[in-house]
BAGUSE-122765 format. One record per residue (C-alpha): residue number from 1; x, y, z; residue in three letters. Coordinates in steps of 0.5 Angstrom, whole numbers. Each point is the difference from the previous one (the first is absolute). Example, Ala and Ser with C-alpha at 12.3 -4.5 7.8 and 13.67 -1.06 7.14 Angstrom:
2
{r 1; {25; -9; 16}; Ala}
{r 2; {2; 7; -2}; Ser}
END
This chain:
114
{r 1; {-16; 160; -40}; Met}
{r 2; {4; -3; -7}; Ser}
{r 3; {-3; 2; -6}; Glu}
{r 4; {-4; -6; -3}; Arg}
{r 5; {3; -4; -6}; Arg}
{r 6; {-3; 1; -7}; Cys}
{r 7; {1; -3; -7}; Gly}
{r 8; {1; -7; -2}; Trp}
{r 9; {4; -2; 6}; Leu}
{r 10; {-7; 1; 4}; Gly}
{r 11; {-3; -3; -5}; Phe}
{r 12; {4; -6; 1}; Trp}
{r 13; {0; 0; 7}; Ala}
{r 14; {-8; 0; 0}; Trp}
{r 15; {0; -7; -5}; Ala}
{r 16; {5; -3; 5}; Phe}
{r 17; {-5; 2; 6}; Ala}
{r 18; {-6; -2; -4}; Gly}
{r 19; {3; -6; -3}; Gly}
{r 20; {2; -3; 7}; Leu}
{r 21; {-7; 1; 3}; Leu}
{r 22; {-3; -4; -6}; Leu}
{r 23; {4; -5; 1}; Phe}
{r 24; {-2; 0; 8}; Ser}
{r 25; {-7; 0; -2}; Leu}
{r 26; {1; -6; -6}; Val}
{r 27; {3; -4; 5}; Thr}
{r 28; {-5; 1; 6}; Gly}
{r 29; {2; -4; 5}; Leu}
{r 30; {5; -4; -2}; Ser}
{r 31; {6; 5; 0}; Ile}
{r 32; {-4; 6; -1}; Gly}
{r 33; {-1; 1; 7}; Leu}
{r 34; {8; 0; 1}; Phe}
{r 35; {1; 5; -6}; Val}
{r 36; {-7; 5; 2}; Ala}
{r 37; {4; 4; 5}; Pro}
{r 38; {6; 1; -5}; Phe}
{r 39; {-5; 3; -5}; Ala}
{r 40; {-3; 4; 4}; Leu}
{r 41; {7; 3; 2}; Leu}
{r 42; {2; 1; -7}; Ala}
{r 43; {-7; 3; 0}; Leu}
{r 44; {0; 5; 5}; Val}
{r 45; {8; 2; -1}; Leu}
{r 46; {-2; 1; -8}; Val}
{r 47; {-6; 4; 2}; Gly}
{r 48; {4; 5; 5}; Trp}
{r 49; {6; 0; -5}; Arg}
{r 50; {-3; 1; -6}; Thr}
{r 51; {-5; 4; -4}; Arg}
{r 52; {-7; -4; 0}; Ala}
{r 53; {-3; 3; -7}; Trp}
{r 54; {2; -2; -5}; Pro}
{r 55; {6; -5; 2}; Glu}
{r 56; {-6; -4; 4}; Ser}
{r 57; {-1; -3; -8}; Leu}
{r 58; {6; -4; 2}; Gly}
{r 59; {-4; -5; 4}; Ala}
{r 60; {-3; -2; -6}; Leu}
{r 61; {6; -2; -3}; Thr}
{r 62; {1; -4; 6}; Gly}
{r 63; {-6; -4; -1}; Phe}
{r 64; {0; -1; -6}; Gly}
{r 65; {8; -3; 0}; Ala}
{r 66; {-2; -4; 6}; Leu}
{r 67; {-5; -2; -5}; Cys}
{r 68; {5; -2; -5}; Leu}
{r 69; {4; -4; 4}; Ala}
{r 70; {-6; -4; 2}; Val}
{r 71; {-1; 0; -8}; Ala}
{r 72; {7; -3; -1}; Phe}
{r 73; {0; -5; 6}; Leu}
{r 74; {-6; -2; -3}; Asn}
{r 75; {2; -1; -7}; Trp}
{r 76; {-1; -7; -3}; Gly}
{r 77; {-2; -3; 6}; Glu}
{r 78; {-4; -6; 0}; Ala}
{r 79; {-5; 0; 4}; Gly}
{r 80; {1; 7; 3}; Gly}
{r 81; {-4; 6; -1}; Pro}
{r 82; {0; 3; -6}; Asp}
{r 83; {5; 5; -2}; Ala}
{r 84; {-3; 4; -5}; Ala}
{r 85; {-5; 5; 5}; Pro}
{r 86; {6; 1; 5}; Trp}
{r 87; {4; 3; -7}; Leu}
{r 88; {-6; 4; -2}; Val}
{r 89; {-2; 3; 6}; Thr}
{r 90; {8; 1; 2}; Gly}
{r 91; {1; 4; -7}; Ala}
{r 92; {-5; 4; 1}; Val}
{r 93; {1; 2; 7}; Leu}
{r 94; {8; 1; -1}; Ala}
{r 95; {-2; 4; -7}; Thr}
{r 96; {-6; 4; 3}; Ala}
{r 97; {5; 1; 7}; Gly}
{r 98; {7; 2; -4}; Ala}
{r 99; {-4; 4; -6}; Gly}
{r 100; {-5; 4; 4}; Gly}
{r 101; {6; 3; 3}; Tyr}
{r 102; {4; 1; -5}; Trp}
{r 103; {-7; 3; -3}; Ala}
{r 104; {-1; 5; 6}; Leu}
{r 105; {8; 2; 1}; Thr}
{r 106; {1; 7; -3}; Pro}
{r 107; {8; -2; -1}; Ser}
{r 108; {-2; -6; -4}; Ser}
{r 109; {-1; 4; -6}; Phe}
{r 110; {6; 3; -1}; Pro}
{r 111; {-2; 5; -6}; Tyr}
{r 112; {-6; 3; 4}; Ala}
{r 113; {0; 8; 0}; Arg}
{r 114; {2; 2; 6}; Arg}
END
C-alpha cells in the first residue's frame, strides 16, 4: 500500500473535494446531479490517498471558497441575493479551515523547539 500524503498538498486536495461536494449540493437538481458522482469520487480518492486529520480541514476552506465565489458573482446585482451573508460565511469558513490547519501542523512553527 502506498504512503498517505500529508501536508499542504493534502490540505488543498481536501479543499477541492469539499468545494466540489458543496457545489453539487448547492446546485441541487440542476447540474448538481451530474457533479455529485465526481464529488463523491474526489472524496473517496482524497480520503484514500491523504491523511484524514488535520488535512480534512481543507474541506472547510473549499466550502468557504465556494461561498466567496457565490458572493462575488452576486456582488452589486440588482434583484439578486444579497452577497454579504455569502461573503462573511465564505471568509469565516476559509479562514477557519486554513488557520486551523496551520495551527495544528507542527511544521507550521519553524522556530519551535524539537
